[in-house]
N, C-alpha and C positions, 0 to 999 in steps of 0.2 A: 266540211266546207265541200259543195258540189264543183266539179271543173266545168268548163265552158261546154263541152259537147254533151256531158250528161243533161246539164241545165237546158240547153238547147233541145234535147230528146223530150224532156218534160213539156216544154213549150209545144213542139210539134205535134205531140200525141194528147195535147190539151188536157194536162195534169196541172196546169196552173189555173186554179179557180179565183174567185174574188178574193177570198179570205187569205190565200198565198200571195196574191197580187198586192194586198194591203200590206204585207210584210216586206216584199221585196222592194216595193217603191222606197223604203227606208234604207236599203242597203245599196250603196253605189255601184259595187260590182255586178250585182245581180239585175240591177235597174238597167245598166248599160247593156249587159247581155239580152235582156228582154227587148230594149228599143233597138238594138243591132239585128237581132233575129227578125223582128217585125219590119225593119227598114224604115222606121218613122220616128219622129221624135215622141217624147213622153213627158209632156210639160209638168206633170205632177211629181215627177221624179227628178226634174232638173236641179231644184234646190239641193237636194241631197248629193247629187253627182258632183255639182259645182264646189260645194264645201266639204267633200269628203277627204279623208286623210291620204288617199292614194289619188296623187294628182295624176298620174298616168291615165286613170279611168276617165277623168274630166277631158283630158286631151283626146283620148280615143273616141269619146262621144262627139266632141267638137269636130275631129276630122272625118270620122266615118259615119256617124249618124246625121250631124247638122251640115256636114260638107263646108265648114268654115262659116256659116252663117248662123252665128248664135250672138246676138248683141250683148247679152249679159255677161257671156264669157269674155267677149272681146274686151267690154270694159274693164273686167277683173285683169285681163293681159296687159292692158295700159297703165294699171293704177298699182298692181301688186308685184313687188320684185321677184318672188318665187315665180309666179305664173309667167311674168316676163322673161326670166331666165329660162323656164322651160319652153316657152314658145320658141326662142332662139335656138334651143338645144335639141327640139324633137320635131318641130315643124320646118322652120326655114333653114336649120342646120347651118346657120353662119351669123355674124354679127347683125345686131338689129339696132341701128342708131336710134331709131324712135323710141325704144325702150330703155335705152342706157341711162337716161336721166333718173329713172326711178330705181334701176338696179343698182346703180352706183352708190346710192346713199344707204343701202343695207350691207353691212360688212360681210355677211355670209354669203350673200348672192353675188356681190361684187367680186369677192374671191374666187367663187366656182366659176363666174362668167370669164374672169382673167385667166383662169386655169384651163377651162374646157371649151371656150369659144375663141377668145382672143389668142390663147396659148403664149401668153407673155404679159409683160407688165402692163399696167392700165393706170397711167399717171394721173388721169382725172379722177380716178375712183380712190386713190391711195389715202386722201385726207380722211376719207370716211373709213377705209379699212384699219387704218391705224389706230383708230379710237377703241377697237375690240382686240383685247389681248390675244384671244383664241385664233381669229382669223388673221390678225396681224403676224402671229408666229408662223402660221401655215404660209401666208403670202411670202414672208421673208424666206422661209425654207425651200418652198416649190417654184416660186416665181422669180425671186430674187437670187435663187440657187445659193443660199446661205451668207448673202451679203448682209452686213450690219445695216439696220435700218433706224437711224437716230430719231427720226420723227415719230417713230411708234414707241420707243422706249418709255417715254414719260407714261404710257398707259400700261405697257407691259409689266413695268417694274413693279406696279401695285397688286399684281396678281401672283400670288406664290406659286401656283401651278405653272404658269406661262412664263414667269420670269425664270424659275428653275429650268425649264425646258429650253428657252432662249439662251441662257448661259451655257447649258450643256451641249446643245447641238447647233447653235449658230456662232455664238462668241467662242464657244469652247475654252472659256475663261471665267474669271470671277466677275459678277456684275454688282460692285459695291453698293450702288443706290438701291438695289432691289433687297439686299440682304436683311434690312429691318423688317421687311415683309415675308420674306421667305422663312426666317428663323422661326416665325411664330406659328408656322403650320408643321405638325411633326413629319407629315408624310414627304413633303416637298423639301423640307430642311434636310432630311435623310437623303433624298435623291440628289440634293445639291452637294452634299458632302460626298456621296457615292460618285457622281460624275464629274464634279469640278474641283472641290478642295482637295478630296481624297486623303484627308487627314482629320485629326479632331477639330471640331469648331466649338470651343467652349461657350462662346455668347449663345448659341443656339440650344445648348444641353438642357437647360431648364425647360425649354418648351418641348423638346423631342421627349423628354422624361413623362410628359403627359400622356403619352401614348405607349403602352406596354409593348404593342407590336413593333412600332418604329423604334423604340428604345433599345429593344433586344437586337433587331437587325443593326442598328447604329454602333451598339457596344461590340457586337462581333466583327463588324468592318473595320473599327479603328482600334480594336484590341483593348477594350476596358475590361478588367476582370473585378467584379464586385462579390 
């Protein structure tokens, strides 16, 4: 991969011919470099830039090439929770009330918005965050500072991974309602024993046995000799 200076040098000395241009129009990073160097928009490349995997490229194009005047991108900012979050995070650098209705309905971006923009709890978004075990766990751990979150538990308990982590790092105690789910996953059943129960868990052993790796670790931890 060429870095920015090398690529700019190729443009400056006219090493970018039509064949190469047809290739870079499909690469968000190089398409942005090309437009930035020429200091003008490149409409043919914009679909590639706006839908590229690196959202930072799209925002750079929006900010430095289009100078904030890119209707297609503005529409995406208002309707896509990821782009709305990054607009608050990278462009205005503070809360963006206009974008919050779309952000709050996506558990991942609502959590990140609370963490990095609001820097605290976001009650209006909590009913949405609670529905996703992963982001509910992180919200509990980092936003609620390890405080138990009963409203999220009906969703968390059904995920062996996040229920085990919630019990281990938030409750620091057993979570009986989640155990029927946790015990059926050898990896997270072992983690639950290791971090929470700390002794044999006979009900889970038939499931843990299904994985040689986790059964061997479990046996060693609880002192089973076979």
